[in-house]
N, C-alpha and C positions, 0 to 999 in steps of 0.2 A: 653099365643101367648106372640109370641117374635116379635121384628122388628130387622130384619137380626140377627144379635147376641147377643142384647142387650133385656133382660123381656120388654115389651111394659109399664110396670109400673116403673121402675126402672128410677131413677132420671136422668137427662141428664148429660152426662159426655164429654169433650172434647175427641174426638179420639188422641192417639197420634200420633205424627207426623214421619214417619219414617225417619233415616239418610241415608242423599244425600251421597252414594255411588260411587266413578267411577266401572267401570267393571274391573277386573283385566286380561289381554289380552297377557300377555308376554312368557305365555308357548305354546302360539301359538293354541289354544282349533279349533278356526275355518280357519287357515290353508287350511286343503283340503275341508269341506263342513260347511253346514250353522250352527247355532245352532237348538236343538231338538226344531220340532212345539210344541204346546203347545195345536192344536185340530186336528180334521181330516181332516181337509182340503189339505193335502198332500197325500192323501190316494191313493195308485193306482187304475184305476178300473178295475177288471177282466180282464187279458186277457192283459191287457197292459204291457211294461217291467218298471222295474224301473230304472229309471236315475242313472248313475253312474256320483262320482262325475265327476268335470271339471280336465284336466291336471293342474299341477302347474306346470308354468316353473320354469327350473332349473338355469337360472339368472333374476331376478325379474324387470318385469316390470317397467321403469322411474330410476333404479338406484338400487346399492349394498347398501344401506342405507334402503331402504324401502323393505328389509324383514324383519325388526325387528318387531314384533308383540306389543309393548309395545309404547309405547310415542317417536317418532322420533322427536329431535327439535334441533335447535339452541342455547346452553343458551345463545348466547349475546343477544341472543330476549328478553330475560327477563324469568319470569314464566308463567306457562300455566297456563289459567284461571282455579280454583277449580272450583271441584263438576260438574265436566261435566258426565252427566250419559250416554252419548253414547259412545257403546261399540267401536266402530271405527267413527274416523272423518278423515276430512283431509283439510288446511287451505292452497291454491296457490293461488300464482298473475297468472291474468286470461291472461294478455295480453304476458307475457313470457313463462310462463306455470312452473315457480319456485313451488316446491312444500316447504312451507314456515314451515310446522309441519306437523303432520299427526300421528294418533294411530292407530296401526293396518291398516295400508293403504289398503294390500291386505288381509285381515282376509274378508272372504265369509259370505255375511249375503243378507237379501233377500230385494228389494229395493223398496216394495210396489208401489205404485203412481209415485213413480223419476221414474220408468220403462217408463213411458208413454212418455217421453221426447226423449227416443229411437224408440218409434213407430211414435213420430211426424216428426223425423228428416228423416224416410222411406217414408211417408206420404206427405212430404213435397217436396220431389226427384222426384214421380210417380203421384201425384193426379194433377189434375186442380182443385184451388179452386173456381172456380167457378159454379163447378158441382155442380146441385141439388137432393137431393136423397131422398125418404121417406124412416122411417126404418120398419124394421122390428117387430114383437110382442115382439121376442126372444130380441132383440137391445132396445127397449123402456122401458122393463122389467126388465133391469138388475139389479143385486142387488147391492147393496155398492151406492158411490157416484155417481149424476147422473147430467146431463144437462138440465134435463127435457124434453127431448123430448116425442111424444105422436104420439099414431095411427094418418095415415093422415097428422102427418106433413111435411114440406119441410124445408128442411134443406140445406144448402152449404155446401162446403166442409171448407169454410172457419169457418161459424159456428162452426162445428163440431173440428174443431183445436183449436179455441179458447175457446169452452168449455171444452176441454180434457185439455189444458194447467192450465187455471186459475182455474176452478174448480171440475176437475178431475172427470169428467164425463165417469163412465164408460161404459155408452149408449153411448158419442161418440166414445169409442175406439174400440169397436165392431163394430160399423157402420164404421170405416175406414179401421178396417183389414178386415170386407168382400167386400169393393173397392180393398184392396190389394192381394185378390185370394182366401179371407178366411183366418180363424185362423189360421190354419196351415201353409199355405203359409201365412201368415205376420210374424209369429215367424221366419219361415226362413228367412226370410228377414233382419227380427229387429239382430239374432246373426249373420247373416252374415256382417253385417255394424258393430256390436260392433268386432267383430275378424278384421276387416280390421281397426280399429281405436284402436285396442290393447288394448282391454277391452278383456282379454282372464279369467278373473274371472266371467265372465257375461254369464248368460245363460237365455234368457226371457222363463217362461213358459207359460203365461196368456198377451197379449197384453194391460190389463186395469192394471195389477201389482197383483191382489189378489192371494194371495195363490196359487200355485199349485205345483205338484211334478216337482223337480229340478230348482225352480227359485233360482238364485244368482246373486251377482255381488258384490261387494266391494268400501269405498272409491275411490277408486283411480281409477277405473272405472267408476265411476258416474261422478269424474271431468272431464273423457275423452270424456264421453257422452254430457256432459252439454257445455264445454268448445267449441265442433263441436256447437251445436246447436245454441250459443251465437255466432258465425260467420255468420250466417241465418238471413238474417234482418229480414225476414218476423217472425219466430220462436223469436227474441227478443223482436219486438213490441209487437206480444200475450202476453207472459212472463211476460211486463211492465204494461200491464192493469190492472187499479182497475176494471172496473165495463163493459159490452160489456151487447147490448140490444138484448137477446136470442130469436129467433120465437117461439112463440106458436103454438096452433096444434086446430083442429075444432072438435066442441063437439063429443062424439063418441054416436050415436044416438039406439045402445045396451045398451046402460048405461041409465035406468030412472032419470029425473029428472038436463043429465048433460049439461054445459055451454060450449059454447067456453071459450078456452085457452088461453089468451091473451101472446103478448110476455112480455116478463120482464127483470127486471135491475139485470144482473147476475154481483155477487163480487167475486175478486175471494178468492182462500185459503190461500193466502200469506199472515199471521198478519201484517208482516215485512212492506209489499208495502202500507195494508192500514190503517196504523197508522201514516206513514211517515215519517218510520226509516231513520235517511239523508243517501244519497243516493243510496237507494236501486233500480236496475233496476229489478231484477226479481227474482222469483226464484218456485223450484215444493216442493209442500208438501208430502207427503206418510204417510198411517198409517195400517195397518191390525194385528189382533192377533197375528199372528209370527213373522212378521216383527217390529213391535212397530214402534214409529215415526221414519220417515226418512225426510231427506231435503236436496237440492241443491240449493244453491240462488249467487248472486255477488251484491256487493253494490260497486259503485264509490267513491272515495275522492280526490280530486286535483289533476285529470287524472291519478290515480290508479285505476285499477278495482280487487279485493278480491275476491275470492270465497271460498265459506262454504261448505264442504257437513258433512252429521251426518248421523251415521245408528246405529239402535239396539238404540234406546234411550225410558226414560222416563221424566215424569214432579214428580218430586218426594215433597209431601208438597208443601212448596212454592215456590219450585226450577224448574221458569220455563222454558218450554224448549226452548223458544221463546229468553230466559235472557241468555241462555248460548250461542245460536246461535249469540246474538250480542257480546257476549265475543269473542267469536271467532273473528269475525269480526275485534273488538278492536284489538285484538294479531296479523292479518293478519297487519293491515294498524301500528304500531306500529312496524313493523319488516325492518329494513332497505332492500333497494332495493340491491341486491346479495346474500341475506340471503336466502340459500335453501340447501335442506336434498334429492332432487332428483328433477327428472323433470318430466310433461305433456307430451309423445311423439306426436308429430304428426299423421296424418294417412300415410304420406311418410315417416317416420321412422318405423310404423309399419309394413307398406308395403313391407320394405327392409328385412324382414326377423325375429320378434320375434320369440328367442328361445321358445320352446313349449316341452322338455324332462322330461318326468315325475321325479318328485324328492319325496324323502320322508321327511313328514314336521319336522322342527325343534323340536330337544327334550326339553323337559320343561326347561333342564337346559343350552341349548344352550343362546351365549352370541351373539350376534345379531353383526357383523360386520361392521367398519366402515371405509366408503369409504373415498379414498384418492382424490384430485383433480383432478386427472385422471380416477376417475370410479372404481378404485381395490383400494384392500388397500395390493398387493405382485405381483413381475412380474411372469409373467404365465412361464412354461418352454417353449414356443414357443418364448418368446420374450428375452431371455435367450439364445437360442442358434440363433436368428438373432444376438444380441451383438455379438460373439464368430467369429461370420461368418465375418461381417462387420471387425473386428479389423484383422481376419487372412487374408481378401481380402487389408487390408491398408498397414499390413505387406509387403505383396507381391509387391505390387507396387512401397514401399519403395527402397525393395531389385533389384527389374529390373531398377530402375533411378540410382541407384549406380553401378550398370555392364554397363549401358551402357556408363556413365560416367566415368568409370574408361578402359573403350574401346575406347573412343574417344581420350585418352591420349597416344595411343601405336602409 
């Protein structure tokens, strides 16, 4: 008889702690598509088309330096925190939109429940928070994290949105999606909103963030989406709640011995908010087997707001994922204002026309280019032609003035 892989009668020994290693992404393994799934949650249903990878923009959104797949940072800020287990991460100034540092910023990873922020944006735009709904059986029995909805319960959209961002309720996500026109329509609206924000690495394939074929986002995109959400005062209030009284539901007469299910005190899944991490405003957690750990959150100190995004992460041995998050926040606050390797574009900049020409992923040996202060490392052919044209025009004007002066002396 065995207990795991150790014989039951063997003396207990401490399991070896695996070394903490930072995933190597310099060779751009996720430039085009997400890491391979570990289970069958993304198997395409019979008769359904297999989603194709999203187009990779010819010019990276946010600046040339963000084309790099390894760590991108200003050396003047100091060393990157050690032992980070996320394959992709990003640190940015929420107010200015300056990206302070990142690792594989446009690498494509599964967002897990952080995609609920995008659903919240759409719901806040379209739904009345005071509308009351009764969930369907498919909604209150949804797999995974739950707000605790039940049959016959009555919930406002404010309840649903609060549960969505506080405890990552998949039941709340599906109830909101139904009101947005159903899952397919809700996904269309979420993806339209992502594209409008310039989040071109993002494709929502389930409203809740549960793994589904084609699901994709990136550290850069999650930063864009969360920054937009933080501009909404209702979202900002909800994401910052430590607890909320979520409604219950009546006894089920078809279940022998069942009793009424009273309202309960819901607590946030954001551990940094629960423990009172200094300046923590709010954040959204996520986890699936394929996505691993994901997180996006904002902390404020001395009037400065720093945002951290982590994707495809792990807790290894005693190396807590929350400790890694704190280290990235501390790194961001150490950075002097103006230290930047790129920018989070605004919705208006994105609507002006982000390039979407397909391009091949950089080769494993390619060295990322470093952008100059003007956003490019070399003049384009058009800029050279323009310079030559201006010089020629200036010479022509000078010759005309000399000729006129000589003519007037005759």
